[in-house]
N, C-alpha and C positions, 0 to 999 in steps of 0.2 A: 493866139493861134492854137495852142494846145487845148484850151477850153472849148474853142469852136470845133476842133476835131472830135473831142469827146462827145459833144452834143450831137454832131452828125452821126457818129457811130451808134448812138442810142436810139436813133429814129428807126421805125420799122422799114424794112426793105421790101418793096413791092415789085415782084418779078413780072406780074401781068396785071393790067388795069382791071380786067374781068377774066373769069375762067374762060378758057378756049377749048372747045370740044375738037379733038384731033381725029377721032375715029371710034365708031360704035360697031361691034361685031357680034351679033346674035349667033349663038351656037347652031341654031336651026330656025326655020320659019314655021315648022309644024311640030307640035309636042303632044304627047299623050296626057290624058287627064291624070292628075296627081303625080306626074313625072316632072323632072327638073328642066325648067327653061332657064338657060344661063346666058348672060350677056357679058362679054369682055369689052372694055373700053379704055381709051387713053385720052387724057385731057391735061392741059396746063393750067395751073392755078397757084395761088400764094399760100404756101404752108411749109412747116418744118416737120411736124409729126403727122403722117398720113393716117394714123389710127385715132387721132383726136378730132371728134366731130365739131368741137368748138373752133378748130382751125380750118378744117375742110370736111365737108359733108356731102355725100352722094346719096340721093334717094331716087326711087322710081315709083310712080303712081300707075298702078294697073287698073284697068276698067274691064269688067267682065261683060259677056254678051247681054246679060240681064241689067247691066248698069251699075252693079256693085263695085265700089272702089276699094283697093288695097294699097296701103302705103308700105313700101318695102325698102329698108335701108340697104345701101350698097356697102362694100368693104374693100379694103386694100389687101392684096395678096402678092407679096414679092416673090413667091415661088413661080408665079407665071411671068416668065422673062420677057414676053412680048408685050402684054397689056396688063398693067399692074392692078387695075380696078375691075370689080365684078359685081353683078347683081344676079341673085338666084331667086327663082320664083317657081311655085307649083300651082298651076291653074286647076280650079275645081269645077269649071263649067265647060261643056263642049261648045265650040263655036269660035267666032272671031273676037280676040282680045286686042285692046289698044293699050299703049303705055307711053309715058314720057319720063325722060331722065332729067334730073335736076342736080346741079352742082353749085355749092355755096361755100365761099371762103369767108375770111373775116370782113372783107370790104364789099363784096358784090356776089352776084349769082348769075347763072345762065340756065335756061330751060331749053332742052333739045326739042326737035320737031316731033310730032306725033308719029309713032311707029306701031306696028301690029304683028300678030302671029295667030296661027290657027291651032286650036286645041281639039284633039280627036279622042275617041274612046280608046281606052288602054287595057281594061280588065283589072286595073289596080283598084284597091278599096279605099286608099287614102289614109291619112293619119287617124289615130284613135281619139275619141273624146267620151264624155260621160253620157250614158244613155238616158232616155227620158225618165226612166224609173229611179234615177239618181244613185243607184246602187251598183250598177254594172257598167261595162264599157262596150263600145261599138266602134267600128270604122266609120269614116266620114260618109260612106254610101249606105250606112244602115246595117251592114253585115255584123253579126255578133262577134265579140272578141272576148275571150277568156284567156288571160295570160298564163303560159306555161314556160317556166324558165328559172334562172338563178343568176347570181353574180358571176361574171366572167371578166376579170380585170386584165387590162392590156399592158400596163406599165408605161406606155406612151413615151418611149425613149426618143424616137425620132421618126421622121417620114419613112414609110416602108419598113419600119421595125416595130415589133410589139408581139405580145403573146397571142392576141386574137388572130386567127388565120382561117382561110377559106375552107380548108379540109376539116377542121374541127366544127365549123359552123354547118357544113354539109352533114356531118355526122349527127350533130344536135338536131338539125331540121328533120332528119330521118327518124329521130326518136320522138318527134312531135313537139319540139320546142318552138316557140314563136316570139320569145323575147330574151334579151340579156340585159343585165344591169352592170354598169362599169363606172369606176371613178377615174378621173384624169388628173395629171399634173397641172397645176394652175398655168394658164397661158402666159401670164406675166411672170418672168423669172428674173433672177439677179443678172443674168446675161442680157436679156432683152431690155430690161429696165421697166419701171412702173409706167403704165399707160401705153406700152408697146407689147405686141403679142407674138410669141415665138412661132414662127411659121413652120418649123419642123413639127411641133405639137399640133398645130392647126391642120397641117397636111395629113398627119396621121389620123386625126378625127374624121377628115374627109374620107379617107380610105375605109375606116371602120363603118361609117354610115353607108358607103357604097356597097360594102360586103353585106350589110344588113338588108339594104334595098333589094339586092339581087336574090335574096332568100326569103323575102317577106318577113323579116324579123323586125320587132319593135325594140328600140333602144331606150333604156332608162339611164340618163346621163347625170352622174353625180358631179355637180360643179364645185362644191366646197367639201372635200374630204377633211374630216376633223383634224387630222394630223398637221395640215398646213396652216391651221389657225391655233396651234398649240405650242406654247413655249415651255410650259411647266406641267401640263396635265398629262398623266399617264406616261410611263417610261418608254425608252427605246425608240423604235420607228414611229411611235405615235406623237413625237415632237419634231415637227418640220418647219416651224416658224422661221428658223434661221435661213431657210431657202426662199422665203416669201418677201418680195420687195416692198410690201406694205409696211415692213418694219422701218422703212426710211421715213414714214410720215406719222406712225402711231405705234404705241405698244400693242402687244397681242390682246391684252384685256380690253383695249379701246376700239378694236376693229369694228365692232357692231355699232358704236355710237359716234365715231369720229366723222366729222362733216367732210373732210377732204377724202377720207377713205371711201365714203359713199359716192362722192363725185367721180372718182375713178371707177368704182363698181358700175355705176350707171353706163359708162362708156363701154365697159367690158361686156355687160349684158346686151347692149345694143349690138356688139360684134357677134355674140352668140346667135342672136336673132338673125342678123344679116347673113351670116355664113351657113347656118345649119337648120334654121327653122323651116326652110323649104321642104325638108326631107319627109316623105311619108313614113320613114322609119324612125323619125324623131318622135318619141312617145311621151317621156316624162322628163321635165326639168327637176331632177332630184337635187334640190337647192343646197341642203346641208345634211351630211351624214353624221349622226351622233354629236349633236350640238353641245351636249354637256361635256364632251371631251375637249372643249376649247377654253382658252383663258377668258374669252369674252363672256362666257357663262359662269365659270368657276370663281374667278377673281374680279369679274366685271359685274354684270347684272343679268340674271336670267330673264327678267321681264324685258330688258332692253334687247336681249337676243331674240326674244319672240317678236318684238316690234320690228327689228331688222328683218326677220323672216317674212313678216307681213309686207314690208316695203319691197322686198325682192319679188315676192309673189305678185303684188299689184303692178310692179314694173312690167313683168312678163305679161300679165293680163291686159295691160294697156297697150303694149307695143308689139307683142307677138301676133301677127295677123292670122295665125292658124289656131291660136288658143290652146297650145299644148298644155297638158296637165302639169301640175306642180305637186311636190311632196317634200317631206323632210322628216328626220327622226331624232329622237334621243337614243342612247345606247340600250342594250338589251337586258339590263337588270330589272328585277321585279318592280322596284320602286321608280323606275325611270319612265313614268307615264307622262307624256307631254300634251296635256289638255290644250294648252294655247296653240301648239302646232297643229294638232288635229282639227282645231277650229279654223285655222288660217288656210291650210293648203287644200287643193282640190281633192287629193287622195289622202286619207288618214292611214299613216304607215307606222305600225308598232313594231319594235324589235323584240325578239325573244332569244335570250341566252340563258338556258334553263338553270345552269349551275350558279348563276348570279342572283340567287334569292328566290327562285321559283320552287314550288313543292317538288322535291326530288329525294331519292334515297341518299343520305349523306354519309352513311357508314361504309358504303361500298359492299354491302352484304345483302344480296337479293332475298335470301331465305328468311332473314330476320324481319323483313318488312311485311306488313299486312296488305300493302298496295303494290301491285306489279309496277316496275319502273316504266314500262310502256304505257300503263294507265295514267300515271302521273304526267307523262309527256304529252299525250294527245289531249288530256284535260287542260293542260296549260295553254295549248294552242286554241282549243275551243273557247276557253274563258276569255282570252284576249281579243279574239275576233268578235265574239258576241258583245264584249264591252264597247268596241268600236262601233259595231252595228247599232247598238241601242243608244249610244250617246251622240252620234254624228250622222246626219242624213246625207251620206256621201259614200263612195266606194271605200272599202276597207281592205288593207293588205298587211301582211307581215313583211316589212321592208328589209329586214336582215335577220338571219337566224342560223343555227346549226354550228358549223365548224367543230371544235372539240370542247365546247362549253356544254357538254351533255353527259348523261350518266354513262352511256356506252361510248367506247372509243371508236373512231372512224373505221378501223379495220375489223371490228366485231360484227357478227351477224345481227346482233341487236340494234346496231346503229342503222343498218339498212331498214329494219322494221320501224325505227323512230322516224326516219325520213319518209318512208311510205305512209305512215299514219299521219304525219304532219300535212302531207299533200291532201289526203282525203278528208280529214276532219276540218281543215280550213275551208275546203270547197263546201262541205256539208253544213257549215255554220255561216256562210255568206261572204267569204272572201272573194274579191274580184279577180285575183291572180293567185297562182301558187306561191308559197313562201319563198322569199328571196334568199335561198341558201347560200351561205358563204363557205367556199367559193370554188369555182372550177379550177382544179389544180391536180398535180400528181398525188397530193395528200388525200383528195376526195374522189377522184374520178371513178374508182371501182365501186363507189357507193351511189353517187348521184347521177352519173352518166350510165343509166341502165334503162331497161324496158319499163320501169315504173313511170317514167315521163310519158312514154308512148301510151301506156294504159290510161292515164288520166286525160291525155289529149284526145283519145278516142271517145272517152265517156262524155267529155264536154260537148262534143258535136251533137249529142242527143238533146241538148237543152238550149233554146234560144234565150240566153240570159237577158239580153237587152230588151226583149219583148215582154218580160214577165211584169205583171201588175199586182198590186196589193201584196207585196212581198212581206213576209214575216218569218221568224224562226218558228218551227213546230214547237208548240208549248208543252206537249206531253206525248212522249213516245217511249215504248219499251221494246227491248230486243237485245239478245246477246248479253254482254255485261253492260255495254253502253250503246246508245243510239242517238243520232243527231240528224236533223232534217230542216229544210227550208220549204215554205209553202207559198204558193201564188195562185192567181185565178186560173192559171193554165197547167201548172205542174207542181208536184211535190217531189223533192229529191233528197237523198240522204245517204247515210253510212252507218253500218252496224258492225260492232267489233267486240271480240272477247279475247284478249291476249293471253289468258290463262289456259284456254283450251281451244275450242273452235266454235263456229256459228252454225254448223250443220244441223238442220232440222229445227233451228230456233224459230219461235213464233215472234213476229213483229207486229205491234199494235200501235196505231196512231189514233189518238183520242180527239174528241171535240170536233168532229167532222160533220159538215152538212151533207144531206143526201146527195148521192151521185154515183156515177160509174167511172171506172178508171182502167186504163191499160197499164199493167204492172210489168216492168222489165228489171230483172236482177242481173248485176254485173259482177264478174269475177275480177277483182281489182289487181290480182297478181299476174294473171295471164292476159288480161285486156280483152275479154270476150263476154258477150251476153250469154247467160246460161239458162235463163228461164223467162217465159212470157205467158201471161194469162190476164183475163179480164176479171176484175173484182168490183164489188159494190160496198158502199157504206152500210153497215148494220149496227143499229143502236148507237149511232154517232161514232162508230169505230171502223177504221180500215185495218183489216188483218190479213196477213199472209205468212207463209212458212218458207223459210230458206231451204232449198232442196238439198237432199242428201245424195250427192253424186257418188255412184259406185264404180267399180272397175269396169271399164268398157274398152274392148279392143286392145287389151294389154296395158291400158293406162289407168292410173288410180283415180284421176279426176277429183282430187281432194279439194273441197271448197276452201278450207283454211280458216284463218282467224278473223276475217272481215269480208264483207261484201258491200257494194253500193247498189242503190236502187233508184228508179225513176217511175213515178206514177203520173201518167198523162190523163188529164180530165177529158172524158168523152162526152159527158152531158151533166 
């Protein structure tokens, strides 16, 4: 009898012969284009872990007015006390959409009846993707997008708690920002258990995305911050493997190669797609930050880590119906150039921490150096962006930089100039977004949260980056101490700088130009205003112009300063 009892208890318990749909509750029957269409539902089925798609899987197939089909996974959300299951979708076509819900457990499945909703115009631009020229970004409706922003980390303690807040985002929007980058605490915790996702953390990410949507911000979401994959690499808070439940199935050094680890990750990435890919503010899956700061790289195998990055990238490319961009980084040392990663991800993201091996004054004595510290700094950014541009036919960005790994300390005036110069030289050498400065905080806010962001945001509006063709770096340009520029069939744009004095009355010459006429506009980068405009022509294969000498007017000095930006629009 005891043996028979044990055999019976080992048999699977089936609560329902087939899943039973108990109620489907669309949030609305009409939704704006690129806005959220959300369905809550309740069903009975046979499962123990609602987060495990091998046990229970909810999907929805959406059909657009033109007949295009989108398969969208659903997700479990126990913060919703009434109906625990949800589907989120963002329609990209105006008209009548149809959809069907499908529930599948281990033994059987059910397909719900065909339902529909109406999509109307909204004025939203949609998510970002890579423009046809492969170098810049645009919104889904074709509107140009040049990213202006930095890291703004939330801490993700719990639902309705975190550092990111509406008041700060409003202030940043007023300064011209249109993106933030943030890292999150892994959704799987020792408390939730492996394969289950902390709903406080998930609810907080819902809130952050909603705040971004309300302000037309794009979010770069770092899924794996290096510390959570580090047991021995780098000291202090950079080692948080002890909080990661993956330690129950593998060592930190084997995270990238362990088969069971990957099985759990696939389910995790499915949940990310199901819950957050709908959002027009979801911009970049920042898959791993500083991969070389993890045991899987240092004591495991760096090539295996790159293969893992490729697997994650391809998982999102295959399953994310919106095709959100991917990126990932090594740390910011001079030698930490991640060729394999730049090949893999949609966006090539290089980190720069100048004091970690880049050319910089090392004695702390400005007067003893033949090179001005600001010159060293902007040349470091120019060199790295140009390397990415030349080596990879894709958008290039500086994915993390700044903090106090610089010659000047954050409280010094020179630090503000470093930040200013990094913004402008990156734009003038082909970056698709401003450098991801680390990070919005009391330590930084008097330096990075300034009108510098508004100035570059205004300037970018003059250039339709996504429409530029035959893009190339200007191969020969003189002016100031240094000058940088990008050329296309439609525009030439650039930046001229001399940190040792100023650029007043400097002559700028761009060589090797074909005959043509241009409209020149010169921009005062510090005040954020256009200060000069004229029509010029190519003479002897050269485009030449002089930076104006602004004199005292109306009791104001109108000093040009140490740099200006310019745009040359081709007229014929």
